[in-house]
VOGU-3710 file (C-alpha; in Angstrom, 3 decimals, decimal comma):
1> mtttafyppt> -2,758/-19,868/-35,277  -3,437/-16,005/-36,273  -3,530/-13,741/-33,327  -4,800/-10,401/-32,738  -2,598/-7,303/-31,885  -3,505/-6,781/-28,242  -2,231/-3,614/-26,380  -2,288/-3,745/-22,484  -2,697/-0,835/-20,363  0,591/1,246/-19,788
11> vtpsarplpl> 1,460/4,577/-18,498  1,393/7,435/-20,582  4,864/9,597/-19,933  4,922/13,323/-19,698  5,326/14,872/-23,350  8,521/17,003/-21,678  10,197/17,548/-18,579  8,311/19,095/-15,928  8,770/21,880/-13,413  9,790/20,405/-10,369
21> lpflgrfvrn> 6,762/20,740/-8,355  4,301/19,135/-11,162  7,323/16,382/-11,710  6,840/15,606/-7,612  3,310/15,457/-7,963  3,122/13,087/-10,757  5,976/10,720/-9,025  4,110/10,762/-5,473  1,205/9,535/-7,752  3,187/6,785/-9,780
31> plraipravy> 6,661/7,373/-10,445  6,358/6,319/-13,627  4,253/8,850/-14,644  7,063/11,357/-14,028  9,613/9,705/-16,545  9,731/12,042/-19,895  8,612/10,660/-23,292  12,125/10,933/-24,176  13,387/8,414/-22,464  11,548/6,227/-24,139
41> hepivtyggk> 13,524/7,198/-27,349  17,254/8,264/-26,028  20,021/6,137/-24,334  20,299/8,628/-21,918  18,413/11,641/-20,529  18,744/14,275/-17,751  16,518/15,903/-15,317  17,884/19,203/-14,298  20,386/21,788/-14,997  24,302/21,827/-14,409
51> rpliawvtgp> 23,763/19,244/-11,733  21,291/16,827/-13,132  18,919/15,527/-10,184  18,342/12,404/-11,919  19,974/10,654/-15,516  17,646/8,082/-16,829  19,741/5,443/-18,342  18,313/3,320/-21,023  21,194/2,107/-23,669  22,126/-1,489/-23,166
61> alvenillkn> 25,466/-1,079/-23,616  25,346/1,976/-20,887  23,178/-0,196/-18,554  26,049/-3,098/-18,851  28,655/-0,658/-17,964  26,801/0,559/-14,981  25,639/-2,937/-13,774  28,650/-5,070/-14,674  31,695/-4,020/-16,616  32,328/-1,057/-13,912
71> aeqfpktrld> 29,924/-1,859/-10,868  32,117/-0,824/-8,472  32,019/2,877/-9,572  28,233/2,894/-9,401  26,935/1,434/-5,792  23,757/1,457/-4,262  22,299/4,611/-3,190  21,349/6,253/-0,049  18,019/6,543/-1,501  17,891/2,736/-1,340
81> rrvlkpiign> 19,089/2,348/2,283  16,750/5,623/3,290  13,612/3,995/1,785  14,300/0,059/2,861  16,297/0,086/5,683  13,672/0,521/8,022  12,241/-2,584/7,463  14,636/-5,018/5,917  18,001/-3,262/7,592  20,995/-4,320/6,071
91> glltaqgesw> 20,308/-7,137/4,181  21,019/-8,585/0,573  19,084/-5,987/-1,093  20,883/-3,046/0,293  24,420/-3,972/1,781  27,489/-3,040/0,223  31,236/-4,452/-0,723  32,394/-7,452/1,817  28,897/-7,506/3,711  27,046/-8,181/0,773
101> rwqrkvaspp> 29,366/-10,816/-0,728  29,364/-12,884/2,131  25,636/-12,356/2,704  25,115/-13,566/-1,080  27,631/-16,670/-0,697  25,542/-17,672/2,366  22,205/-17,313/0,544  22,897/-18,829/-2,578  22,855/-22,629/-2,016  19,137/-23,027/-1,697
111> frhaellgyv> 18,683/-21,165/-5,009  20,437/-23,624/-6,793  19,252/-25,372/-9,744  19,173/-28,924/-8,199  17,714/-27,443/-5,110  15,319/-25,597/-7,228  14,121/-28,824/-8,578  13,039/-30,337/-5,461  10,650/-26,981/-4,645  8,553/-27,888/-7,620
121> ptmvdaavnc> 6,052/-30,278/-5,730  5,454/-27,818/-3,411  4,744/-25,044/-5,861  2,135/-27,172/-7,378  0,529/-28,095/-4,309  0,223/-24,178/-3,401  -1,293/-23,557/-6,815  -3,771/-26,743/-6,450  -4,650/-24,981/-3,130  -5,684/-22,052/-4,668
131> vmhwrsrgss> -7,406/-23,689/-7,406  -9,645/-25,588/-4,499  -10,453/-22,274/-3,003  -11,750/-21,009/-6,002  -13,849/-24,480/-7,014  -15,381/-23,912/-3,342  -17,084/-21,080/-4,652  -19,129/-23,396/-6,784  -19,126/-23,919/-10,676  -20,600/-20,602/-11,544
141> pfvtnveqdl> -18,102/-18,118/-12,947  -17,084/-15,477/-10,408  -15,050/-12,379/-9,822  -12,088/-12,388/-7,449  -9,146/-10,010/-7,161  -6,207/-12,601/-8,256  -3,352/-10,326/-7,289  -4,292/-11,161/-3,679  -4,979/-14,618/-4,255  -1,625/-14,948/-6,225
151> tdttfsiiar> 0,009/-13,394/-3,565  -1,165/-15,582/-0,829  -0,212/-18,459/-3,086  3,432/-17,274/-3,367  3,885/-16,399/0,124  2,901/-19,714/1,342  5,586/-21,408/-1,280  8,421/-19,336/0,233  7,435/-19,902/3,800  7,254/-23,801/3,166
161> tilagvstrd> 10,366/-23,679/1,075  12,961/-21,584/1,290  12,125/-20,087/4,795  10,428/-22,873/6,067  8,615/-22,248/9,372  6,457/-19,236/9,227  3,216/-19,531/11,030  -0,142/-18,436/8,768  -0,618/-15,639/11,674  2,787/-14,312/11,039
171> gdaikragra> 2,266/-14,519/7,406  -0,735/-12,813/7,493  0,707/-10,236/9,605  3,895/-9,781/7,435  1,782/-9,202/4,162  -0,252/-6,865/5,707  2,846/-4,927/6,978  4,614/-5,001/3,793  1,449/-3,706/1,776  1,239/-0,748/4,479
181> yldpisweva> 4,733/-0,013/4,127  4,655/-0,153/0,417  1,595/2,132/-0,001  3,107/5,406/0,755  6,542/4,690/-0,109  6,713/7,239/-3,205  6,692/9,907/-0,506  9,459/8,752/1,056  11,549/8,465/-2,493  10,255/11,966/-3,359
191> asllqlpetl> 11,556/13,235/-0,191  15,045/11,485/-0,394  15,444/12,863/-3,773  14,864/16,587/-2,570  17,622/15,225/0,270  14,843/16,526/2,878  15,700/15,159/6,358  14,503/11,348/7,224  12,340/12,941/10,340  10,446/15,030/8,052
201> whpgkgrmrr> 6,582/14,269/8,076  4,925/12,935/5,061  1,513/11,257/4,190  1,829/7,927/5,260  5,038/8,239/7,336  3,694/7,228/10,849  2,075/3,819/9,031  5,251/3,396/7,303  7,058/3,209/10,881  4,603/1,292/12,543
211> aavelraivg> 4,534/-1,474/9,582  8,355/-1,495/10,065  8,188/-2,187/13,800  5,717/-4,888/13,645  7,498/-6,782/10,746  10,656/-6,866/12,542  9,361/-7,771/15,787  7,844/-10,716/14,088  11,214/-11,639/11,949  13,071/-11,091/15,544
221> nlvaqrradg> 10,910/-13,512/17,092  11,425/-16,186/13,916  14,948/-15,768/14,537  14,975/-16,334/18,204  12,798/-18,954/17,983  14,860/-21,066/15,265  18,067/-20,717/17,139  16,282/-21,684/20,498  15,043/-25,050/18,196  18,720/-25,711/17,566
231> atgsdlvarm> 18,731/-24,258/14,166  18,229/-27,704/12,398  17,262/-28,089/8,723  18,706/-26,660/5,382  16,481/-23,813/4,544  17,789/-20,415/4,380  17,115/-19,731/8,111  19,348/-22,807/9,229  22,155/-21,889/6,712  22,230/-18,307/8,169
241> laakdpdtge> 22,421/-19,578/11,520  25,267/-21,526/10,787  27,256/-19,740/8,946  30,314/-17,718/9,945  32,409/-15,053/8,442  35,426/-16,243/6,362  37,583/-13,776/7,800  36,811/-13,594/11,786  35,064/-16,875/11,882  32,423/-14,948/13,948
251> pmsdemiadn> 28,593/-16,140/13,244  26,318/-14,082/11,418  24,419/-11,861/14,041  20,845/-12,547/14,698  20,160/-8,766/13,239  21,789/-9,756/10,095  19,543/-12,933/9,984  16,643/-11,025/10,333  17,717/-8,553/7,768  17,497/-11,132/5,203
261> latflfaghe> 14,400/-12,845/6,603  12,919/-9,707/6,316  14,055/-9,219/2,913  12,951/-12,461/1,657  9,476/-12,612/3,168  8,843/-8,694/2,666  10,024/-8,924/-1,268  10,730/-12,755/-2,042  7,443/-13,472/-3,148  5,946/-10,337/-4,575
271> ttakaltwtl> 8,021/-10,318/-7,712  6,166/-13,717/-8,935  2,883/-12,991/-7,643  2,864/-9,714/-9,401  4,237/-11,442/-12,762  1,731/-13,789/-12,769  -1,094/-11,571/-11,669  -0,292/-9,576/-14,900  -0,132/-12,774/-16,886  -3,551/-13,414/-15,875
281> yvlarapewq> -4,535/-10,227/-16,971  -3,101/-10,274/-20,469  -4,146/-13,948/-21,097  -7,657/-12,808/-20,168  -7,490/-10,056/-22,651  -5,667/-12,119/-25,458  -7,790/-15,305/-25,027  -6,125/-16,947/-28,138  -2,956/-16,865/-26,329  -4,723/-18,467/-23,307
291> trvreeldav> -6,005/-21,279/-25,446  -2,267/-21,677/-27,074  -0,865/-22,123/-23,558  -3,920/-24,810/-22,363  -3,251/-26,721/-25,770  0,411/-26,900/-25,074  -0,369/-28,231/-21,676  -2,559/-30,911/-22,963  -0,048/-31,939/-25,372  2,703/-32,059/-22,785
301> igsgpvdaat> 1,270/-32,816/-19,653  -1,760/-34,299/-20,333  -3,412/-35,975/-17,692  -0,248/-36,113/-15,678  1,084/-34,089/-13,132  2,762/-30,667/-13,434  6,312/-31,497/-12,524  10,033/-30,560/-12,932  10,077/-32,570/-16,423  7,406/-31,419/-17,835
311> iaklpvtsrv> 8,137/-27,289/-17,123  11,259/-27,517/-19,047  8,898/-28,753/-21,890  6,833/-25,765/-22,313  8,138/-23,444/-24,711  4,587/-21,165/-25,436  4,299/-20,659/-22,131  7,907/-19,415/-21,111  7,448/-17,177/-24,205  4,095/-15,616/-22,849
321> lkevmrlypp> 5,654/-15,309/-19,283  8,798/-13,551/-20,851  6,423/-11,174/-22,970  4,522/-10,486/-19,865  7,516/-9,535/-17,962  9,016/-7,506/-20,727  5,547/-5,616/-20,524  5,413/-5,685/-16,753  8,618/-5,991/-15,047  8,362/-6,829/-11,540
331> apvmtrvnae> 10,735/-4,650/-10,495  10,371/-1,605/-12,981  13,291/0,464/-11,784  16,827/-0,043/-10,545  18,928/3,049/-9,178  22,546/3,555/-8,533  24,733/6,502/-8,084  28,043/7,416/-10,061  30,899/7,315/-7,096  32,796/9,822/-9,327
341> dveiggiflp> 32,500/12,268/-12,096  31,708/10,263/-15,046  30,625/10,612/-18,636  28,074/8,611/-19,902  26,782/8,510/-23,405  28,477/11,710/-24,185  26,926/13,389/-21,053  28,965/14,603/-17,920  27,420/13,601/-14,931  29,123/15,164/-11,716
351> kptlivipif> 28,993/13,082/-8,557  27,014/11,763/-6,973  24,202/12,232/-9,691  21,007/9,471/-8,998  21,016/7,033/-12,128  17,872/5,414/-12,652  17,811/2,378/-14,933  14,358/2,002/-15,596  13,634/-1,197/-16,927  9,908/-0,427/-17,637
361> aihrhrslwq> 10,798/2,119/-20,032  13,974/-0,037/-21,633  11,296/-2,660/-22,034  8,959/-0,667/-24,187  11,854/1,555/-25,992  11,179/3,007/-29,509  14,709/2,029/-30,609  14,998/-1,503/-29,100  11,698/-3,011/-29,854  9,265/-3,433/-32,575
371> dpdsfdpdrf> 5,464/-2,055/-31,654  7,005/-2,106/-27,894  3,631/-1,765/-26,584  2,180/-4,578/-28,006  1,471/-7,994/-26,713  3,473/-10,553/-28,770  5,069/-13,666/-27,225  6,846/-14,621/-30,645  9,352/-12,178/-29,681  10,771/-14,541/-27,620
381> lpenearypr> 11,220/-17,219/-30,006  14,673/-18,497/-29,930  15,836/-17,005/-33,357  14,654/-13,441/-32,026  15,758/-13,444/-28,286  19,183/-14,401/-29,459  19,697/-11,082/-30,908  18,732/-8,757/-27,970  21,477/-7,561/-25,746  21,208/-9,264/-22,297
391> tqfmpfgygq> 20,430/-5,378/-20,766  17,423/-5,025/-23,622  15,381/-7,453/-21,380  16,426/-7,834/-17,607  12,971/-8,154/-15,557  15,206/-9,476/-12,420  17,698/-7,052/-13,033  21,503/-7,883/-14,381  25,274/-8,076/-13,338  26,629/-8,945/-9,770
401> rvcigssfai> 23,514/-7,977/-8,093  20,855/-9,982/-10,052  18,009/-10,990/-8,250  19,026/-13,933/-6,221  15,788/-15,352/-6,693  15,134/-15,190/-10,467  15,544/-18,794/-11,364  13,118/-19,612/-8,557  10,729/-17,158/-9,421  10,616/-18,338/-12,868
411> leatailatl> 10,383/-21,888/-12,116  7,469/-21,189/-9,380  5,350/-18,997/-11,936  5,431/-21,622/-14,456  4,529/-24,175/-12,166  1,655/-21,798/-11,076  0,504/-21,236/-14,104  0,129/-24,191/-15,648  -1,644/-25,644/-12,657  -3,953/-23,250/-12,886
421> lrnvrfewdg> -4,527/-22,786/-16,611  -5,249/-26,801/-16,413  -8,295/-26,012/-14,082  -9,410/-22,433/-14,969  -10,375/-19,958/-17,511  -9,659/-16,304/-16,758  -11,956/-13,717/-18,371  -11,877/-9,890/-18,346  -14,947/-8,265/-16,678  -14,987/-5,860/-19,355
431> rhlpepvsrv> -14,291/-2,899/-17,410  -10,968/-2,703/-15,341  -8,078/-1,002/-17,089  -5,292/-1,500/-14,511  -2,572/1,469/-14,743  0,666/-0,110/-13,686  2,091/1,761/-10,636  5,958/1,415/-9,258  5,742/0,577/-5,588  9,250/-1,559/-5,501
441> tlrpkggmpl> 7,347/-3,683/-7,487  4,880/-3,520/-10,520  0,989/-3,344/-8,853  -1,961/-3,009/-10,711  -3,852/0,173/-9,529  -7,088/-0,875/-8,267  -6,253/-4,627/-7,615  -6,909/-6,967/-10,499  -10,355/-8,270/-10,691  -11,013/-11,146/-13,096
451> ivrpl> -13,627/-13,694/-14,071  -12,695/-16,975/-13,159  -14,315/-19,934/-14,592  -13,757/-23,164/-13,482  -13,241/-25,717/-15,969
//
């Protein structure tokens, strides 16, 4: 089948590094807008004078050195902790050293392959519920914000699997609080870049504080309730309640359990929801690929159920998801800091320089990809994918701190996408051109209105 090249919306970088105030103005609106064009061409670009404020690192070998080979020399930054600690505390996303290693070990079992396959029926059931919700609106095509619908779907999955027991009311409050916290987060990041006091006011500061307090109160009550009920079950909360420190024998504190519960509830479903949101948009704009995926589903699954066995036999669907996550990585930026003076790619960086690994730019880098802004799932044919360095395509990060839920997210995205496309056709409304906006995850500006046409 011949396909037409499609160039989905992107972010126009600044032609050159901007003076500080214009740079911050772009950054607050959308951090991706502040990335200079050179970052899409060079392996490392710095911003600032003799003591750079930022170093953007995109060269795959350099990224591998930072995230894996010499990871201890490039720890997480104070920026991460300042921006995220009020809402997720010292959980997996922000912890360092031995505390992080212990939490990672405790959290790993629910994400093992055998455990993940057992979640597929729940994933499919949640997607079916989404389809039924759409069908309840009648058989005629209609426009809906698929970003919100998919967020509700992925949240219901994590609340029924990894973190069993979250009520609908608490779930709705958590989603509201998460959105309220993320909306103005670029202001807090900018203040951290300038090393301004944490108490300094900025637009949305009060809203962020209230959202953090609300979410922390909910997760604190959930932990207390689960402990009072005897901490039975095999989900992540039960495992954390039963965990003991290997050195001291002390149990995990309720505060640390709440930190991790907040981490998974706050961010655990967002990556999949955003990946699927962008996927449905791209397929609505590239209908020939939507047809190819649907034909594959018909051939492999037919009238049978979507299950773990059939999900593993969908190479076209897999390539589409990978290509969308290349264009729209769910987590578009990572940050590190150098603990010592260091030379990277021939450039001297005094400690502590903020090192930004802009995954969004790496995935569209002119020296790494041919025609990088076009949508071409055949980039991920096995013979092509085998040539890419691991750090050229990393939608869930890389190294020791690669996203613990990456396999869960990929399985979930495939199960949901397969279920939706067997029942619904998605079409562009002819107007909305969503700008990708970095707010920890990669959001579409203005949501994602698409035409839903039940089949």
